[in-house]
SEDREN-657916 format. One record per residue (C-alpha): residue number from 0; residue in three letters; chain; x, y, z. Coordinates in nm, 2 decimals. Layout:
{NUM, ala, A, {X, Y, Z}}
...
This chain:
{0, met, A, {13.82, 15.91, 8.70}}
{1, thr, A, {13.52, 16.11, 8.60}}
{2, val, A, {13.24, 16.23, 8.75}}
{3, asp, A, {13.01, 15.98, 8.49}}
{4, asp, A, {13.25, 15.73, 8.66}}
{5, ile, A, {13.13, 15.81, 9.02}}
{6, pro, A, {12.81, 15.72, 9.05}}
{7, val, A, {12.84, 15.35, 8.87}}
{8, arg, A, {13.10, 15.29, 9.12}}
{9, arg, A, {12.89, 15.36, 9.41}}
{10, arg, A, {12.59, 15.13, 9.25}}
{11, arg, A, {12.83, 14.91, 9.24}}
{12, gly, A, {12.79, 14.62, 9.55}}
{13, pro, A, {13.15, 14.48, 9.73}}
{14, ser, A, {13.29, 14.22, 9.47}}
{15, met, A, {13.49, 13.87, 9.54}}
{16, ala, A, {13.80, 14.11, 9.49}}
{17, asp, A, {13.73, 14.38, 9.78}}
{18, val, A, {13.66, 14.09, 9.98}}
{19, ala, A, {14.00, 13.89, 9.90}}
{20, arg, A, {14.16, 14.24, 9.98}}
{21, leu, A, {14.05, 14.30, 10.28}}
{22, ala, A, {14.12, 13.93, 10.40}}
{23, gly, A, {14.49, 13.92, 10.20}}
{24, val, A, {14.40, 13.62, 10.02}}
{25, ser, A, {14.36, 13.56, 9.62}}
{26, gly, A, {13.99, 13.52, 9.51}}
{27, gln, A, {13.99, 13.17, 9.42}}
{28, thr, A, {14.04, 13.13, 9.79}}
{29, val, A, {13.73, 13.38, 9.82}}
{30, ser, A, {13.55, 13.18, 9.58}}
{31, arg, A, {13.62, 12.86, 9.77}}
{32, val, A, {13.51, 12.98, 10.09}}
{33, ala, A, {13.17, 13.09, 9.92}}
{34, asn, A, {13.13, 12.79, 9.74}}
{35, gly, A, {13.18, 12.60, 10.06}}
{36, arg, A, {13.48, 12.42, 9.98}}
{37, his, A, {13.68, 12.21, 10.23}}
{38, asn, A, {13.98, 12.29, 10.10}}
{39, val, A, {14.06, 12.61, 10.31}}
{40, asp, A, {14.23, 12.59, 10.65}}
{41, ala, A, {13.98, 12.69, 10.96}}
{42, ala, A, {14.19, 13.02, 11.04}}
{43, thr, A, {14.17, 13.11, 10.65}}
{44, arg, A, {13.81, 13.05, 10.62}}
{45, asp, A, {13.69, 13.26, 10.94}}
{46, arg, A, {13.94, 13.57, 10.81}}
{47, val, A, {13.73, 13.54, 10.49}}
{48, leu, A, {13.38, 13.53, 10.65}}
{49, ala, A, {13.46, 13.83, 10.89}}
{50, ala, A, {13.57, 14.02, 10.53}}
{51, met, A, {13.26, 13.95, 10.37}}
{52, arg, A, {13.05, 14.07, 10.67}}
{53, glu, A, {13.28, 14.38, 10.69}}
{54, val, A, {13.20, 14.46, 10.29}}
{55, gly, A, {12.88, 14.35, 10.29}}
{56, tyr, A, {12.96, 14.08, 10.05}}
{57, arg, A, {12.69, 13.80, 9.96}}
{58, pro, A, {12.78, 13.55, 9.75}}
{59, asn, A, {12.62, 13.51, 9.43}}
{60, gly, A, {12.37, 13.20, 9.46}}
{61, ala, A, {12.22, 13.24, 9.11}}
{62, ala, A, {12.56, 13.25, 8.91}}
{63, arg, A, {12.69, 12.91, 9.17}}
{64, ala, A, {12.36, 12.75, 9.06}}
{65, leu, A, {12.39, 12.79, 8.69}}
{66, arg, A, {12.78, 12.62, 8.74}}
{67, asn, A, {12.69, 12.33, 8.92}}
{68, gly, A, {12.35, 12.25, 8.76}}
{69, arg, A, {12.12, 12.30, 9.09}}
{70, phe, A, {11.92, 12.59, 9.25}}
{71, arg, A, {11.78, 12.43, 9.56}}
{72, ser, A, {11.42, 12.51, 9.47}}
{73, ile, A, {11.16, 12.31, 9.38}}
{74, gly, A, {10.79, 12.42, 9.23}}
{75, val, A, {10.44, 12.31, 9.33}}
{76, ile, A, {10.17, 12.32, 9.08}}
{77, val, A, {9.80, 12.34, 9.24}}
{78, phe, A, {9.45, 12.25, 9.15}}
{79, glu, A, {9.22, 12.37, 9.38}}
{80, leu, A, {9.42, 12.52, 9.64}}
{81, ser, A, {9.16, 12.55, 9.89}}
{82, ser, A, {9.08, 12.22, 9.93}}
{83, phe, A, {9.14, 12.06, 10.26}}
{84, gly, A, {9.37, 11.75, 10.11}}
{85, asn, A, {9.59, 11.97, 9.92}}
{86, thr, A, {9.61, 12.29, 10.17}}
{87, arg, A, {9.77, 12.01, 10.43}}
{88, thr, A, {9.96, 11.82, 10.18}}
{89, leu, A, {10.10, 12.16, 10.06}}
{90, asp, A, {10.20, 12.23, 10.41}}
{91, ala, A, {10.40, 11.91, 10.46}}
{92, val, A, {10.56, 12.00, 10.08}}
{93, ala, A, {10.70, 12.30, 10.26}}
{94, thr, A, {10.79, 12.19, 10.58}}
{95, ala, A, {10.99, 11.87, 10.43}}
{96, ala, A, {11.09, 12.11, 10.13}}
{97, thr, A, {11.25, 12.36, 10.35}}
{98, ala, A, {11.39, 12.09, 10.60}}
{99, ser, A, {11.61, 11.94, 10.29}}
{100, gly, A, {11.72, 12.31, 10.18}}
{101, tyr, A, {11.51, 12.36, 9.91}}
{102, ala, A, {11.31, 12.68, 9.84}}
{103, val, A, {10.96, 12.68, 9.74}}
{104, his, A, {10.83, 12.83, 9.46}}
{105, leu, A, {10.43, 12.81, 9.40}}
{106, met, A, {10.21, 12.81, 9.10}}
{107, pro, A, {9.83, 12.77, 9.15}}
{108, val, A, {9.69, 12.71, 8.83}}
{109, leu, A, {9.29, 12.72, 8.74}}
{110, asp, A, {9.21, 12.44, 8.51}}
{111, ala, A, {9.37, 12.12, 8.47}}
{112, thr, A, {9.47, 12.15, 8.04}}
{113, gln, A, {9.78, 12.07, 7.87}}
{114, ala, A, {9.79, 12.49, 7.83}}
{115, ala, A, {9.75, 12.54, 8.17}}
{116, leu, A, {10.00, 12.30, 8.29}}
{117, thr, A, {10.27, 12.43, 8.02}}
{118, gly, A, {10.22, 12.75, 8.14}}
{119, ala, A, {10.30, 12.65, 8.48}}
{120, phe, A, {10.59, 12.48, 8.36}}
{121, asp, A, {10.71, 12.76, 8.15}}
{122, arg, A, {10.71, 12.98, 8.49}}
{123, leu, A, {10.87, 12.75, 8.69}}
{124, gly, A, {11.11, 12.70, 8.46}}
{125, glu, A, {11.20, 13.11, 8.48}}
{126, gln, A, {11.19, 13.06, 8.85}}
{127, ala, A, {11.48, 12.80, 8.78}}
{128, val, A, {11.35, 12.51, 8.99}}
{129, asp, A, {11.54, 12.18, 9.04}}
{130, gly, A, {11.22, 11.99, 8.98}}
{131, val, A, {10.80, 12.03, 9.05}}
{132, ile, A, {10.56, 11.84, 9.20}}
{133, ile, A, {10.18, 11.82, 9.11}}
{134, leu, A, {9.92, 11.85, 9.32}}
{135, ile, A, {9.61, 11.77, 9.16}}
{136, glu, A, {9.21, 11.66, 9.26}}
{137, ala, A, {9.08, 11.62, 8.91}}
{138, his, A, {9.01, 11.36, 8.64}}
{139, gln, A, {9.12, 11.56, 8.39}}
{140, leu, A, {9.50, 11.57, 8.41}}
{141, asp, A, {9.51, 11.21, 8.19}}
{142, glu, A, {9.77, 11.13, 8.02}}
{143, ala, A, {9.60, 11.08, 7.69}}
{144, glu, A, {9.56, 11.46, 7.70}}
{145, val, A, {9.82, 11.62, 7.92}}
{146, met, A, {10.17, 11.58, 7.83}}
{147, leu, A, {10.43, 11.67, 8.11}}
{148, pro, A, {10.76, 11.80, 7.97}}
{149, asp, A, {11.04, 11.58, 7.92}}
{150, gly, A, {11.44, 11.67, 8.13}}
{151, leu, A, {11.27, 11.80, 8.45}}
{152, pro, A, {11.18, 11.57, 8.77}}
{153, val, A, {10.83, 11.53, 8.87}}
{154, val, A, {10.67, 11.37, 9.13}}
{155, val, A, {10.26, 11.35, 9.09}}
{156, val, A, {10.04, 11.38, 9.40}}
{157, asp, A, {9.65, 11.24, 9.42}}
{158, ser, A, {9.64, 11.11, 9.08}}
{159, asp, A, {9.48, 10.79, 8.89}}
{160, ala, A, {9.70, 10.90, 8.56}}
{161, glu, A, {9.95, 10.67, 8.44}}
{162, phe, A, {10.28, 10.87, 8.45}}
{163, asp, A, {10.65, 10.75, 8.38}}
{164, tyr, A, {10.72, 10.93, 8.73}}
{165, pro, A, {10.67, 10.86, 9.07}}
{166, val, A, {10.27, 10.92, 9.20}}
{167, val, A, {10.23, 10.96, 9.55}}
{168, asp, A, {9.91, 10.91, 9.71}}
{169, thr, A, {9.71, 10.81, 10.03}}
{170, asp, A, {9.56, 10.44, 9.98}}
{171, gln, A, {9.22, 10.61, 9.92}}
{172, ala, A, {9.06, 10.23, 9.86}}
{173, gln, A, {9.22, 10.10, 10.19}}
{174, gly, A, {9.07, 10.44, 10.38}}
{175, ala, A, {8.71, 10.32, 10.24}}
{176, arg, A, {8.74, 9.94, 10.30}}
{177, ile, A, {8.84, 9.99, 10.67}}
{178, ala, A, {8.52, 10.23, 10.71}}
{179, thr, A, {8.27, 10.00, 10.54}}
{180, glu, A, {8.42, 9.69, 10.68}}
{181, his, A, {8.41, 9.83, 11.05}}
{182, leu, A, {8.02, 9.93, 11.03}}
{183, leu, A, {7.92, 9.58, 10.88}}
{184, asp, A, {8.14, 9.43, 11.16}}
{185, leu, A, {7.92, 9.65, 11.40}}
{186, gly, A, {7.65, 9.44, 11.26}}
{187, his, A, {7.45, 9.69, 10.99}}
{188, lys, A, {7.32, 9.52, 10.73}}
{189, thr, A, {7.46, 9.75, 10.48}}
{190, val, A, {7.63, 10.07, 10.44}}
{191, trp, A, {7.51, 10.39, 10.29}}
{192, his, A, {7.73, 10.64, 10.14}}
{193, leu, A, {7.76, 11.00, 10.08}}
{194, gly, A, {8.03, 11.06, 9.84}}
{195, gly, A, {8.23, 11.36, 9.68}}
{196, pro, A, {8.21, 11.54, 9.35}}
{197, ala, A, {8.25, 11.29, 9.03}}
{198, thr, A, {8.59, 11.53, 8.96}}
{199, ser, A, {8.76, 11.41, 9.23}}
{200, val, A, {9.00, 11.13, 9.21}}
{201, ala, A, {9.01, 11.06, 9.54}}
{202, ala, A, {8.62, 11.05, 9.59}}
{203, ser, A, {8.56, 10.84, 9.28}}
{204, arg, A, {8.89, 10.58, 9.44}}
{205, arg, A, {8.66, 10.58, 9.81}}
{206, leu, A, {8.30, 10.52, 9.59}}
{207, ala, A, {8.48, 10.26, 9.39}}
{208, ser, A, {8.59, 10.04, 9.74}}
{209, trp, A, {8.30, 10.11, 9.92}}
{210, arg, A, {8.08, 9.94, 9.66}}
{211, lys, A, {8.36, 9.64, 9.61}}
{212, thr, A, {8.36, 9.59, 9.98}}
{213, leu, A, {7.96, 9.58, 10.01}}
{214, gln, A, {7.96, 9.30, 9.67}}
{215, asp, A, {8.24, 9.11, 9.87}}
{216, arg, A, {8.03, 9.08, 10.18}}
{217, gly, A, {7.71, 8.98, 10.00}}
{218, cys, A, {7.55, 9.28, 10.10}}
{219, pro, A, {7.31, 9.52, 9.90}}
{220, val, A, {7.44, 9.79, 9.74}}
{221, pro, A, {7.21, 10.11, 9.81}}
{222, pro, A, {7.21, 10.43, 9.57}}
{223, val, A, {7.50, 10.70, 9.60}}
{224, leu, A, {7.47, 11.07, 9.73}}
{225, thr, A, {7.69, 11.31, 9.66}}
{226, gly, A, {7.82, 11.67, 9.79}}
{227, asp, A, {8.10, 11.89, 9.68}}
{228, trp, A, {8.31, 11.81, 10.00}}
{229, ser, A, {8.14, 12.13, 10.19}}
{230, thr, A, {7.90, 12.12, 10.56}}
{231, glu, A, {7.62, 12.27, 10.31}}
{232, ser, A, {7.57, 12.01, 10.08}}
{233, gly, A, {7.65, 11.72, 10.37}}
{234, tyr, A, {7.33, 11.91, 10.55}}
{235, asp, A, {7.12, 11.86, 10.23}}
{236, ala, A, {7.25, 11.54, 10.17}}
{237, gly, A, {7.16, 11.44, 10.55}}
{238, arg, A, {6.81, 11.53, 10.49}}
{239, glu, A, {6.71, 11.30, 10.27}}
{240, leu, A, {6.88, 11.04, 10.44}}
{241, ala, A, {6.76, 11.14, 10.76}}
{242, ala, A, {6.41, 11.06, 10.65}}
{243, asn, A, {6.48, 10.74, 10.48}}
{244, pro, A, {6.39, 10.46, 10.80}}
{245, glu, A, {6.60, 10.20, 10.63}}
{246, val, A, {6.91, 10.41, 10.62}}
{247, thr, A, {7.14, 10.26, 10.98}}
{248, ala, A, {7.53, 10.32, 10.88}}
{249, val, A, {7.67, 10.61, 10.70}}
{250, phe, A, {8.02, 10.62, 10.55}}
{251, val, A, {8.08, 10.99, 10.44}}
{252, ala, A, {8.36, 11.10, 10.20}}
{253, asn, A, {8.51, 11.35, 10.38}}
{254, asp, A, {8.48, 11.48, 10.73}}
{255, gln, A, {8.31, 11.84, 10.65}}
{256, met, A, {7.99, 11.65, 10.49}}
{257, ala, A, {7.96, 11.44, 10.77}}
{258, leu, A, {7.97, 11.78, 11.01}}
{259, gly, A, {7.66, 11.87, 10.77}}
{260, leu, A, {7.53, 11.54, 10.77}}
{261, leu, A, {7.51, 11.53, 11.19}}
{262, his, A, {7.36, 11.83, 11.19}}
{263, ala, A, {7.07, 11.73, 11.01}}
{264, leu, A, {7.04, 11.41, 11.19}}
{265, his, A, {6.97, 11.60, 11.51}}
{266, glu, A, {6.77, 11.83, 11.38}}
{267, his, A, {6.53, 11.54, 11.26}}
{268, gly, A, {6.52, 11.37, 11.58}}
{269, arg, A, {6.76, 11.05, 11.43}}
{270, glu, A, {7.01, 10.94, 11.74}}
{271, val, A, {7.38, 10.90, 11.67}}
{272, pro, A, {7.48, 10.58, 11.68}}
{273, gly, A, {7.15, 10.45, 11.81}}
{274, asp, A, {7.00, 10.51, 11.57}}
{275, ile, A, {7.21, 10.60, 11.23}}
{276, ser, A, {7.61, 10.55, 11.28}}
{277, val, A, {7.86, 10.77, 11.09}}
{278, val, A, {8.23, 10.73, 10.97}}
{279, gly, A, {8.39, 10.99, 10.79}}
{280, phe, A, {8.71, 11.04, 10.63}}
{281, asp, A, {9.03, 11.27, 10.67}}
{282, asp, A, {9.03, 11.28, 11.08}}
{283, lys, A, {9.04, 11.69, 11.06}}
{284, glu, A, {9.15, 11.83, 11.40}}
{285, glu, A, {8.76, 11.91, 11.50}}
{286, ala, A, {8.64, 11.58, 11.41}}
{287, ala, A, {8.71, 11.52, 11.80}}
{288, his, A, {8.49, 11.75, 11.88}}
{289, phe, A, {8.19, 11.69, 11.66}}
{290, trp, A, {7.89, 11.57, 11.84}}
{291, pro, A, {7.91, 11.27, 11.91}}
{292, pro, A, {8.30, 11.30, 11.86}}
{293, leu, A, {8.34, 11.12, 11.47}}
{294, thr, A, {8.46, 10.82, 11.40}}
{295, thr, A, {8.68, 10.89, 11.11}}
{296, val, A, {8.93, 10.77, 10.86}}
{297, arg, A, {9.31, 10.95, 10.91}}
{298, gln, A, {9.48, 11.04, 10.67}}
{299, phe, A, {9.84, 11.08, 10.70}}
{300, phe, A, {9.94, 11.44, 10.50}}
{301, ser, A, {10.26, 11.50, 10.61}}
{302, glu, A, {10.39, 11.16, 10.53}}
{303, val, A, {10.23, 11.19, 10.17}}
{304, gly, A, {10.37, 11.56, 10.15}}
{305, arg, A, {10.77, 11.43, 10.32}}
{306, arg, A, {10.79, 11.10, 10.06}}
{307, ser, A, {10.74, 11.33, 9.78}}
{308, val, A, {10.95, 11.54, 9.83}}
{309, asp, A, {11.18, 11.28, 9.93}}
{310, ala, A, {11.07, 11.15, 9.56}}
{311, leu, A, {11.13, 11.44, 9.41}}
{312, ile, A, {11.50, 11.52, 9.53}}
{313, ser, A, {11.60, 11.15, 9.47}}
{314, gln, A, {11.52, 11.19, 9.10}}
{315, ile, A, {11.72, 11.56, 9.13}}
{316, gln, A, {12.01, 11.39, 9.26}}
{317, ala, A, {12.03, 11.09, 9.01}}
{318, gly, A, {11.96, 11.33, 8.75}}
{319, glu, A, {11.70, 11.10, 8.58}}
{320, his, A, {11.31, 11.02, 8.66}}
{321, his, A, {11.17, 10.72, 8.71}}
{322, his, A, {10.79, 10.53, 8.74}}
{323, gln, A, {10.79, 10.48, 9.13}}
{324, pro, A, {10.44, 10.45, 9.26}}
{325, val, A, {10.43, 10.54, 9.64}}
{326, ser, A, {10.11, 10.43, 9.85}}
{327, val, A, {10.06, 10.60, 10.24}}
{328, asp, A, {9.85, 10.39, 10.45}}
{329, thr, A, {9.58, 10.50, 10.64}}
{330, lys, A, {9.39, 10.44, 10.98}}
{331, leu, A, {9.04, 10.38, 11.14}}
{332, ile, A, {9.01, 10.63, 11.42}}
{333, val, A, {8.69, 10.50, 11.64}}
{334, arg, A, {8.49, 10.77, 11.83}}
{335, ala, A, {8.15, 10.76, 11.89}}
{336, ser, A, {7.95, 10.83, 11.60}}
{337, ser, A, {7.96, 10.50, 11.52}}
{338, gly, A, {7.84, 10.17, 11.67}}
{339, pro, A, {7.55, 9.89, 11.65}}
{340, pro, A, {7.25, 9.88, 11.49}}
{341, arg, A, {6.95, 9.94, 11.75}}
{342, gln, A, {6.76, 9.61, 11.80}}
């Protein structure tokens, strides 16, 4: 042994051979224990595990994944990470993935373009993921402009694009319909709408369903006001709605804008629900504590996240992808902000 050999050996971590020598077994037996095989008797397994702990040996998960083709990790590509829906869905995805034994690699991107998407997939490929979930709230992701790479399981969340992959989303149309019908059933002649930005898939679906519900009931369709999901934009639109004596009911595309609308109505002396009824969408935790407590459509983000992970793992295990849309129902939560129109 030369002096030059010493630091190299000191840098070398404990090996499978070290474990085998200490446990008095073959390297093959150590390999079986490290890979979770069941063809090792309990006493020998305990002896090998004890030797691993004593020498500080850790099985090489990456090498094992290369051998069996599974890395037990998924990538998540996120557009608009700050949005309420994406944040809640991402939390649900991480929870469901962890419960299933998968790690999560988050990959935020700024633009829904082919270059950005390709770059995100390339970077996730370097992380050796088994599949990818895409969270999107933008119309830019369209099959005519953006292509998803072959050979990797993919699930798309909250998109109206037609991909040959599972698409999981809240039933936005159902939620808008039950919100609008609730107000009409209370006796309002029509329902005004404060919608989200035109670039949002969810906002567009809610707007289209609101309009169709009014048309199906033979009700007038008022002009649409739009916001950017923020409380401030709801307040700005609310000032216009508060000044219009024809407005008796408003369906708002999210709870945050509904909060701004309530502020504007209170400021203008319009009683809720006496003068104007308000229904939101999302059922944020704070919605029950608005004044008055907000009637709203509840989205089950945890269910969307869980079913997205389930769909992805199903593809990973099957070794093939398939088109299987999944729609998650909503529920109307009736509180004090909605009521019949003043006679």
